[in-house]
C-alpha positions in Angstrom: 5.3 84.6 -115.1 6.5 86.9 -117.3 5.8 90.5 -117.4 5.9 92.2 -120.4 4.5 95.8 -120.4 3.5 97.3 -123.7 3.9 101.1 -124.0 3.4 103.2 -126.2 3.4 107.5 -127.0 1.2 109.2 -129.1 1.2 112.7 -129.5 -2.7 114.2 -129.1 -1.9 118.0 -128.8 -3.5 117.9 -131.9 -6.4 116.3 -130.5 -6.3 118.7 -127.6 -6.3 121.9 -130.4 -8.9 120.6 -132.4 -11.1 119.8 -129.6 -10.6 123.9 -128.1 -11.7 124.5 -131.7 -14.8 122.5 -131.7 -15.5 124.4 -128.1 -15.4 128.0 -129.3 -17.2 126.8 -132.9 -20.2 125.7 -130.4 -20.1 128.4 -128.1 -20.1 130.7 -131.2 -23.5 128.5 -131.9 -25.0 129.0 -128.3 -24.3 132.9 -128.4 -26.0 133.1 -132.2 -28.6 130.6 -130.8 -29.0 132.8 -127.9 -29.1 136.4 -129.9 -31.5 134.9 -132.3 -34.0 133.9 -129.4 -34.2 137.3 -127.9 -34.9 139.1 -131.5 -37.2 136.2 -132.3 -39.0 137.4 -128.9 -38.5 141.1 -129.3 -40.1 140.1 -132.9 -42.9 138.5 -131.9 -43.9 140.6 -128.7 -44.3 144.2 -130.5 -46.1 142.0 -133.4 -49.0 140.8 -130.4 -48.5 144.3 -128.3 -48.8 146.6 -131.2 -52.6 146.2 -131.8 -53.6 146.5 -128.2 -51.3 149.2 -128.0 -53.8 150.7 -131.0 -57.3 149.6 -129.0 -56.1 150.9 -125.6 -55.6 154.2 -127.7 -59.2 153.9 -130.2 -60.8 153.1 -126.2 -58.8 156.4 -124.8 -60.1 158.2 -127.9 -63.8 157.3 -127.2 -63.6 157.8 -123.3 -62.8 160.9 -124.8 -65.8 161.6 -127.1 -64.5 160.7 -130.4 -67.2 158.3 -131.1 -66.1 157.6 -134.8 -63.1 155.8 -133.8 -62.6 152.4 -135.5 -59.5 149.7 -135.4 -58.1 148.3 -139.0 -58.8 144.7 -139.1 -55.6 142.9 -140.7 -56.0 139.0 -139.6 -58.2 136.5 -138.5 -56.9 135.4 -135.6 -57.6 136.2 -132.0 -56.7 139.7 -131.5 -58.3 140.4 -135.0 -61.8 139.0 -133.7 -60.9 141.2 -130.5 -61.1 144.1 -132.9 -63.9 143.1 -135.3 -65.7 142.9 -131.5 -64.6 146.5 -130.7 -65.5 147.9 -134.0 -68.8 146.6 -132.8 -69.1 147.9 -129.8 -68.0 151.2 -130.5 -70.7 151.0 -133.3 -73.4 150.6 -130.7 -72.4 153.4 -128.3 -71.6 155.9 -131.5 -75.7 154.5 -132.1 -76.4 155.0 -129.0 -74.9 158.6 -128.2 -76.6 159.8 -131.6 -80.0 158.4 -130.3 -79.4 160.0 -126.6 -78.5 163.5 -128.1 -81.7 163.2 -130.4 -84.2 162.5 -127.6 -82.4 165.1 -125.4 -83.0 167.7 -128.4 -86.8 166.4 -128.5 -87.1 166.6 -125.2 -85.6 170.7 -125.1 -87.7 170.8 -128.1 -91.0 170.0 -126.0 -89.8 172.3 -123.0 -89.6 175.5 -125.2 -92.9 174.6 -126.7 -94.1 174.0 -123.8 -92.8 177.2 -121.5 -94.2 179.1 -124.8 -97.7 177.6 -124.1 -97.4 178.2 -120.8 -96.9 181.8 -121.4 -99.6 182.7 -123.6 -102.3 182.7 -120.7 -100.8 183.3 -117.6 -99.9 186.6 -119.7 -103.5 186.8 -120.4 -104.9 185.8 -116.8 -101.8 188.9 -115.0 -103.3 191.3 -118.0 -106.6 191.4 -116.8 -105.9 190.6 -113.1 -104.3 194.1 -113.0 -106.7 195.2 -114.9 -109.6 194.4 -112.4 -107.4 195.4 -109.8 -106.0 198.9 -111.0 -109.0 200.3 -112.6 -112.3 201.2 -112.1 -115.0 199.5 -114.1 -117.8 198.3 -114.7 -119.8 194.9 -113.7 -120.1 194.0 -117.0 -116.3 195.3 -117.6 -115.3 192.8 -114.3 -117.4 189.9 -115.3 -116.0 189.9 -118.8 -112.4 190.1 -117.4 -113.2 187.2 -114.8 -114.2 185.4 -117.8 -110.9 185.9 -119.7 -108.9 184.7 -116.2 -110.9 181.3 -116.1 -110.9 180.8 -119.7 -106.9 181.4 -119.4 -106.5 179.1 -116.0 -108.7 175.9 -118.2 -106.5 176.8 -120.7 -104.0 176.2 -118.6 -105.2 173.6 -116.7 -105.8 171.0 -119.8 -102.0 171.5 -120.8 -101.1 170.4 -116.9 -103.4 167.4 -118.1 -101.9 167.2 -121.2 -98.1 167.1 -119.4 -99.4 165.0 -116.6 -100.5 162.1 -119.3 -97.1 162.5 -121.3 -95.2 161.7 -118.0 -97.2 158.4 -117.5 -96.8 157.6 -121.1 -92.8 157.4 -120.5 
């Protein structure tokens, strides 16, 4: 056996230089992809959280008594459905508050009218009782004053029965 060795020499400095250029290019592409991904994530985050922030702000305003607050519905996705539901809820709350206010006003008017209706017979009773107590009267005058007291007392009793009937109706 004869051993023959074949030795070749090739200059690979160009290949190494090309490899370094490609590595720098890939690093730049990787960095650009990372920056783009971060910007897209940030943009999507803002796009999704802004409607929720507006809804939270509107909720705060409603909690502070501003019941006419509504959200603008700009999309038909889940956030748009949530905004529609929020607006429906707000309208229902506004109507309920309005109804309660009207009911309270009616009750206040009723109490004021009822107090006035009570005051009239009480004034008569007090006046006739005072007259009997402080003045000398004939038997007929005392009898007439007692009749007014009895009559106004019956009127008060009728008012109290009407009030009880109204209370039972509620």
